[in-house]
Biopython code that builds the backbone (N, CA, C, O; Angstrom):
import numpy as np
from Bio.PDB.StructureBuilder import StructureBuilder

atoms = [
    (1, "UNK", "N", (63.395, 109.904, 76.753)),
    (1, "UNK", "CA", (62.404, 110.160, 77.685)),
    (1, "UNK", "C", (60.742, 110.283, 77.249)),
    (1, "UNK", "O", (60.439, 110.674, 76.122)),
    (2, "UNK", "N", (60.003, 110.016, 77.972)),
    (2, "UNK", "CA", (58.574, 110.244, 77.707)),
    (2, "UNK", "C", (57.985, 111.587, 78.169)),
    (2, "UNK", "O", (57.961, 111.802, 79.381)),
    (3, "UNK", "N", (57.530, 112.468, 77.356)),
    (3, "UNK", "CA", (57.036, 113.670, 78.022)),
    (3, "UNK", "C", (55.701, 113.779, 78.761)),
    (3, "UNK", "O", (54.618, 113.470, 78.263)),
    (4, "UNK", "N", (55.876, 114.224, 79.930)),
    (4, "UNK", "CA", (54.249, 114.313, 80.617)),
    (4, "UNK", "C", (53.870, 115.611, 80.599)),
    (4, "UNK", "O", (54.558, 116.570, 80.948)),
    (5, "UNK", "N", (52.612, 115.624, 80.129)),
    (5, "UNK", "CA", (51.795, 116.990, 79.937)),
    (5, "UNK", "C", (50.342, 116.725, 80.213)),
    (5, "UNK", "O", (49.802, 115.621, 80.297)),
    (6, "UNK", "N", (49.862, 117.767, 80.324)),
    (6, "UNK", "CA", (48.303, 118.003, 80.663)),
    (6, "UNK", "C", (47.591, 118.066, 79.227)),
    (6, "UNK", "O", (48.018, 118.842, 78.372)),
    (7, "UNK", "N", (46.473, 117.211, 78.983)),
    (7, "UNK", "CA", (45.627, 117.153, 77.852)),
    (7, "UNK", "C", (44.923, 118.557, 77.424)),
    (7, "UNK", "O", (44.602, 119.423, 78.238)),
    (8, "UNK", "N", (44.750, 118.637, 76.131)),
    (8, "UNK", "CA", (44.431, 119.939, 75.634)),
    (8, "UNK", "C", (42.962, 119.149, 75.130)),
    (8, "UNK", "O", (42.902, 117.985, 74.733)),
    (9, "UNK", "N", (41.699, 120.200, 75.273)),
    (9, "UNK", "CA", (40.406, 119.891, 74.669)),
    (9, "UNK", "C", (40.049, 121.039, 73.913)),
    (9, "UNK", "O", (40.096, 122.224, 74.243)),
    (10, "UNK", "N", (39.630, 120.433, 72.693)),
    (10, "UNK", "CA", (39.077, 121.456, 71.627)),
    (10, "UNK", "C", (37.580, 121.085, 71.553)),
    (10, "UNK", "O", (37.227, 119.970, 71.170)),
    (11, "UNK", "N", (36.757, 121.989, 71.907)),
    (11, "UNK", "CA", (35.329, 121.973, 71.882)),
    (11, "UNK", "C", (34.765, 122.863, 70.883)),
    (11, "UNK", "O", (34.748, 124.088, 71.009)),
    (12, "UNK", "N", (34.275, 122.187, 69.829)),
    (12, "UNK", "CA", (33.833, 123.191, 68.695)),
    (12, "UNK", "C", (32.304, 123.450, 68.877)),
    (12, "UNK", "O", (31.579, 122.554, 69.309)),
    (13, "UNK", "N", (31.833, 124.645, 68.554)),
    (13, "UNK", "CA", (30.413, 125.072, 68.449)),
    (13, "UNK", "C", (29.536, 124.218, 69.659)),
    (13, "UNK", "O", (28.624, 123.417, 69.456)),
    (14, "UNK", "N", (29.962, 124.539, 70.648)),
    (14, "UNK", "CA", (29.566, 123.678, 72.029)),
    (14, "UNK", "C", (28.086, 124.310, 72.233)),
    (14, "UNK", "O", (27.204, 123.544, 72.620)),
    (15, "UNK", "N", (27.785, 125.615, 72.002)),
    (15, "UNK", "CA", (26.566, 126.156, 72.330)),
    (15, "UNK", "C", (25.516, 125.459, 71.531)),
    (15, "UNK", "O", (24.388, 125.422, 72.022)),
    (16, "UNK", "N", (25.695, 124.975, 70.528)),
    (16, "UNK", "CA", (24.652, 124.412, 69.497)),
    (16, "UNK", "C", (24.422, 123.153, 69.951)),
    (16, "UNK", "O", (23.283, 122.705, 69.813)),
    (17, "UNK", "N", (25.403, 122.374, 70.550)),
    (17, "UNK", "CA", (25.485, 120.940, 70.704)),
    (17, "UNK", "C", (24.937, 120.424, 72.125)),
    (17, "UNK", "O", (24.484, 119.302, 72.350)),
    (18, "UNK", "N", (25.080, 121.520, 73.063)),
    (18, "UNK", "CA", (24.794, 120.936, 74.638)),
    (18, "UNK", "C", (23.775, 121.809, 74.882)),
    (18, "UNK", "O", (23.657, 122.823, 74.195)),
    (19, "UNK", "N", (22.919, 121.513, 75.893)),
    (19, "UNK", "CA", (21.886, 122.227, 76.731)),
    (19, "UNK", "C", (22.368, 123.131, 77.852)),
    (19, "UNK", "O", (23.465, 122.625, 78.088)),
    (20, "UNK", "N", (22.263, 123.952, 78.525)),
    (20, "UNK", "CA", (22.893, 124.570, 79.671)),
    (20, "UNK", "C", (23.373, 123.681, 80.684)),
    (20, "UNK", "O", (24.572, 123.750, 80.955)),
    (21, "UNK", "N", (22.637, 122.841, 81.306)),
    (21, "UNK", "CA", (22.918, 121.746, 82.148)),
    (21, "UNK", "C", (24.054, 120.790, 81.762)),
    (21, "UNK", "O", (24.949, 120.498, 82.555)),
    (22, "UNK", "N", (23.981, 120.322, 80.520)),
    (22, "UNK", "CA", (25.077, 119.440, 80.049)),
    (22, "UNK", "C", (26.445, 120.199, 80.029)),
    (22, "UNK", "O", (27.504, 119.736, 80.452)),
    (23, "UNK", "N", (26.274, 121.337, 79.519)),
    (23, "UNK", "CA", (27.513, 122.323, 79.656)),
    (23, "UNK", "C", (28.195, 122.678, 80.518)),
    (23, "UNK", "O", (29.399, 122.935, 80.546)),
    (24, "UNK", "N", (26.969, 122.717, 81.713)),
    (24, "UNK", "CA", (27.837, 123.186, 83.057)),
    (24, "UNK", "C", (28.373, 121.885, 83.470)),
    (24, "UNK", "O", (29.414, 121.987, 84.119)),
    (25, "UNK", "N", (27.950, 120.684, 83.274)),
    (25, "UNK", "CA", (28.340, 119.552, 83.875)),
    (25, "UNK", "C", (29.697, 119.221, 83.245)),
    (25, "UNK", "O", (30.628, 118.825, 83.945)),
    (26, "UNK", "N", (29.813, 119.397, 81.816)),
    (26, "UNK", "CA", (31.142, 119.184, 81.195)),
    (26, "UNK", "C", (32.099, 120.126, 81.538)),
    (26, "UNK", "O", (33.214, 119.646, 81.742)),
    (27, "UNK", "N", (31.971, 121.547, 81.684)),
    (27, "UNK", "CA", (32.894, 122.540, 82.258)),
    (27, "UNK", "C", (33.405, 121.995, 83.648)),
    (27, "UNK", "O", (34.586, 121.978, 83.998)),
    (28, "UNK", "N", (32.303, 121.543, 84.399)),
    (28, "UNK", "CA", (32.569, 121.401, 86.020)),
    (28, "UNK", "C", (33.705, 120.108, 85.984)),
    (28, "UNK", "O", (34.713, 120.251, 86.675)),
    (29, "UNK", "N", (33.580, 119.121, 85.355)),
    (29, "UNK", "CA", (34.454, 118.216, 84.990)),
    (29, "UNK", "C", (35.803, 118.253, 84.621)),
    (29, "UNK", "O", (36.712, 117.576, 85.103)),
    (30, "UNK", "N", (35.882, 119.242, 83.574)),
    (30, "UNK", "CA", (37.115, 119.857, 82.874)),
    (30, "UNK", "C", (37.871, 120.878, 83.968)),
    (30, "UNK", "O", (39.089, 121.052, 83.928)),
    (31, "UNK", "N", (37.263, 121.334, 84.656)),
    (31, "UNK", "CA", (37.854, 122.512, 85.440)),
    (31, "UNK", "C", (38.609, 121.745, 86.558)),
    (31, "UNK", "O", (39.622, 122.246, 87.047)),
    (32, "UNK", "N", (38.142, 120.542, 86.976)),
    (32, "UNK", "CA", (38.664, 119.744, 88.063)),
    (32, "UNK", "C", (40.100, 119.128, 87.673)),
    (32, "UNK", "O", (40.811, 118.554, 88.498)),
    (33, "UNK", "N", (40.422, 119.303, 86.403)),
    (33, "UNK", "CA", (41.786, 118.627, 85.902)),
    (33, "UNK", "C", (42.419, 119.914, 85.447)),
    (33, "UNK", "O", (41.933, 121.021, 85.216)),
    (34, "UNK", "N", (43.694, 119.425, 85.381)),
    (34, "UNK", "CA", (44.712, 120.342, 84.914)),
    (34, "UNK", "C", (44.695, 120.349, 83.342)),
    (34, "UNK", "O", (45.433, 119.514, 82.819)),
    (35, "UNK", "N", (44.066, 121.052, 82.622)),
    (35, "UNK", "CA", (43.987, 120.863, 81.188)),
    (35, "UNK", "C", (43.754, 122.338, 80.706)),
    (35, "UNK", "O", (43.445, 123.150, 81.579)),
    (36, "UNK", "N", (43.871, 122.781, 79.381)),
    (36, "UNK", "CA", (43.682, 123.822, 78.459)),
    (36, "UNK", "C", (42.325, 123.386, 77.759)),
    (36, "UNK", "O", (42.250, 122.256, 77.275)),
    (37, "UNK", "N", (41.483, 124.075, 77.711)),
    (37, "UNK", "CA", (40.127, 123.985, 76.936)),
    (37, "UNK", "C", (40.120, 125.245, 75.868)),
    (37, "UNK", "O", (40.288, 126.432, 76.147)),
    (38, "UNK", "N", (39.898, 124.705, 74.663)),
    (38, "UNK", "CA", (39.402, 125.769, 73.730)),
    (38, "UNK", "C", (38.201, 125.572, 73.202)),
    (38, "UNK", "O", (37.907, 124.463, 72.754)),
    (39, "UNK", "N", (37.341, 126.601, 73.175)),
    (39, "UNK", "CA", (35.775, 126.429, 72.921)),
    (39, "UNK", "C", (35.553, 127.428, 71.645)),
    (39, "UNK", "O", (35.964, 128.586, 71.577)),
    (40, "UNK", "N", (34.853, 126.760, 70.704)),
    (40, "UNK", "CA", (34.427, 127.771, 69.662)),
    (40, "UNK", "C", (32.867, 127.772, 69.848)),
    (40, "UNK", "O", (32.232, 126.853, 70.363)),
    (41, "UNK", "N", (32.304, 129.031, 69.315)),
    (41, "UNK", "CA", (30.870, 129.164, 69.683)),
    (41, "UNK", "C", (30.336, 130.366, 68.929)),
    (41, "UNK", "O", (31.058, 131.259, 68.483)),
    (42, "UNK", "N", (28.929, 130.318, 68.816)),
    (42, "UNK", "CA", (28.704, 131.500, 67.932)),
    (42, "UNK", "C", (27.816, 132.389, 68.834)),
    (42, "UNK", "O", (27.203, 133.354, 68.379)),
    (43, "UNK", "N", (27.772, 131.978, 70.278)),
    (43, "UNK", "CA", (27.083, 133.006, 71.193)),
    (43, "UNK", "C", (27.732, 132.782, 72.645)),
    (43, "UNK", "O", (27.741, 131.737, 73.295)),
    (44, "UNK", "N", (28.269, 134.027, 72.983)),
    (44, "UNK", "CA", (28.976, 133.997, 74.146)),
    (44, "UNK", "C", (28.141, 134.258, 75.462)),
    (44, "UNK", "O", (28.730, 134.275, 76.543)),
    (45, "UNK", "N", (26.913, 134.440, 75.395)),
    (45, "UNK", "CA", (25.822, 134.483, 76.271)),
    (45, "UNK", "C", (25.778, 133.228, 77.175)),
    (45, "UNK", "O", (25.476, 133.309, 78.366)),
    (46, "UNK", "N", (26.077, 132.118, 76.589)),
    (46, "UNK", "CA", (25.852, 131.055, 77.378)),
    (46, "UNK", "C", (27.200, 130.812, 78.187)),
    (46, "UNK", "O", (27.220, 129.832, 78.933)),
    (47, "UNK", "N", (28.167, 131.504, 78.117)),
    (47, "UNK", "CA", (29.598, 131.179, 78.865)),
    (47, "UNK", "C", (29.866, 132.271, 79.724)),
    (47, "UNK", "O", (31.042, 132.580, 79.917)),
    (48, "UNK", "N", (28.643, 133.112, 80.452)),
    (48, "UNK", "CA", (29.120, 134.226, 81.188)),
    (48, "UNK", "C", (29.733, 133.534, 82.381)),
    (48, "UNK", "O", (30.775, 134.057, 82.774)),
    (49, "UNK", "N", (29.346, 132.549, 82.995)),
    (49, "UNK", "CA", (30.084, 132.233, 84.323)),
    (49, "UNK", "C", (31.401, 131.815, 84.094)),
    (49, "UNK", "O", (31.983, 131.541, 85.143)),
    (50, "UNK", "N", (32.166, 131.653, 82.928)),
    (50, "UNK", "CA", (33.368, 131.324, 82.842)),
    (50, "UNK", "C", (34.267, 132.309, 82.272)),
    (50, "UNK", "O", (35.463, 132.088, 82.085)),
    (51, "UNK", "N", (33.580, 133.588, 81.951)),
    (51, "UNK", "CA", (34.527, 134.563, 81.429)),
    (51, "UNK", "C", (35.580, 135.184, 82.355)),
    (51, "UNK", "O", (36.530, 135.772, 81.840)),
    (52, "UNK", "N", (35.473, 135.090, 83.715)),
    (52, "UNK", "CA", (36.484, 135.677, 84.359)),
    (52, "UNK", "C", (37.951, 134.772, 84.344)),
    (52, "UNK", "O", (39.007, 135.329, 84.643)),
    (53, "UNK", "N", (37.900, 133.228, 83.942)),
    (53, "UNK", "CA", (38.864, 132.344, 83.779)),
    (53, "UNK", "C", (39.479, 132.302, 82.364)),
    (53, "UNK", "O", (40.589, 131.805, 82.175)),
    (54, "UNK", "N", (38.601, 132.929, 81.202)),
    (54, "UNK", "CA", (39.011, 132.772, 80.105)),
    (54, "UNK", "C", (39.575, 133.884, 79.508)),
    (54, "UNK", "O", (39.454, 135.035, 79.927)),
    (55, "UNK", "N", (40.257, 133.500, 78.424)),
    (55, "UNK", "CA", (40.992, 134.566, 77.460)),
    (55, "UNK", "C", (39.978, 134.352, 76.421)),
    (55, "UNK", "O", (39.822, 133.235, 75.928)),
    (56, "UNK", "N", (39.187, 135.506, 76.016)),
    (56, "UNK", "CA", (38.268, 135.544, 74.738)),
    (56, "UNK", "C", (39.016, 136.326, 73.755)),
    (56, "UNK", "O", (39.806, 137.254, 73.933)),
    (57, "UNK", "N", (38.472, 135.574, 72.324)),
    (57, "UNK", "CA", (39.044, 136.040, 71.349)),
    (57, "UNK", "C", (37.801, 136.211, 70.261)),
    (57, "UNK", "O", (36.801, 135.518, 70.446)),
    (58, "UNK", "N", (37.834, 136.939, 69.356)),
    (58, "UNK", "CA", (36.854, 136.988, 68.209)),
    (58, "UNK", "C", (37.577, 136.975, 66.684)),
    (58, "UNK", "O", (38.515, 137.739, 66.456)),
    (59, "UNK", "N", (37.190, 136.270, 65.906)),
    (59, "UNK", "CA", (37.796, 135.988, 64.825)),
    (59, "UNK", "C", (36.714, 136.755, 63.733)),
    (59, "UNK", "O", (35.514, 136.487, 63.794)),
    (60, "UNK", "N", (37.168, 137.588, 62.879)),
    (60, "UNK", "CA", (36.215, 138.160, 61.887)),
    (60, "UNK", "C", (36.980, 138.566, 60.571)),
    (60, "UNK", "O", (37.961, 139.308, 60.537)),
    (61, "UNK", "N", (36.435, 138.023, 59.604)),
    (61, "UNK", "CA", (37.031, 138.401, 58.056)),
    (61, "UNK", "C", (38.621, 138.018, 58.337)),
    (61, "UNK", "O", (39.447, 138.720, 57.754)),
    (62, "UNK", "N", (38.987, 137.210, 58.984)),
    (62, "UNK", "CA", (40.188, 136.475, 58.819)),
    (62, "UNK", "C", (41.094, 137.140, 60.104)),
    (62, "UNK", "O", (42.145, 136.555, 60.365)),
    (63, "UNK", "N", (40.788, 138.147, 60.787)),
    (63, "UNK", "CA", (41.610, 138.752, 61.784)),
    (63, "UNK", "C", (40.956, 138.322, 63.236)),
    (63, "UNK", "O", (39.761, 138.099, 63.428)),
    (64, "UNK", "N", (41.910, 138.261, 64.120)),
    (64, "UNK", "CA", (42.031, 137.775, 65.602)),
    (64, "UNK", "C", (41.980, 138.909, 66.396)),
    (64, "UNK", "O", (42.952, 139.663, 66.437)),
    (65, "UNK", "N", (40.828, 139.159, 67.125)),
    (65, "UNK", "CA", (40.677, 140.056, 67.996)),
    (65, "UNK", "C", (40.765, 139.893, 69.613)),
    (65, "UNK", "O", (39.786, 139.305, 70.074)),
    (66, "UNK", "N", (41.450, 140.175, 70.284)),
    (66, "UNK", "CA", (41.204, 139.758, 71.809)),
    (66, "UNK", "C", (39.902, 140.653, 72.551)),
    (66, "UNK", "O", (39.812, 141.859, 72.317)),
    (67, "UNK", "N", (39.038, 140.052, 73.340)),
    (67, "UNK", "CA", (37.874, 140.874, 73.877)),
    (67, "UNK", "C", (38.232, 141.170, 75.254)),
    (67, "UNK", "O", (37.473, 141.834, 75.960)),
]
sb = StructureBuilder()
sb.init_structure("model")
sb.init_model(0)
sb.init_chain("A")
sb.init_seg("    ")
for serial, (resi, resn, name, xyz) in enumerate(atoms, 1):
    if name == "N":
        sb.init_residue(resn, " ", resi, " ")
    sb.init_atom(name, np.array(xyz, "f"), 0.0, 1.0, " ", f" {name:<3s}", serial, name[0])
structure = sb.get_structure()
C-alpha cells in the first residue's frame, strides 16, 4: 500500500537568498498547504511574523537549544 503524507520543505539560509516580499510570498503559499517547513537562517529578525507558529532552535558549538 502506498503511504499518503504531507511534503516536507527544507529552506536553507533563506534570509540571504530572498528579499522580504519574496519571502512573505513563499511562506504565504506554504502556509496554505499541509506541510512542515524547516528553515535555516543567520538572522531571526526577518521571521518575526512567523514566530508564533514556529518552534525555534539555535545550534551553537554542536549543541541544540530551543528558544
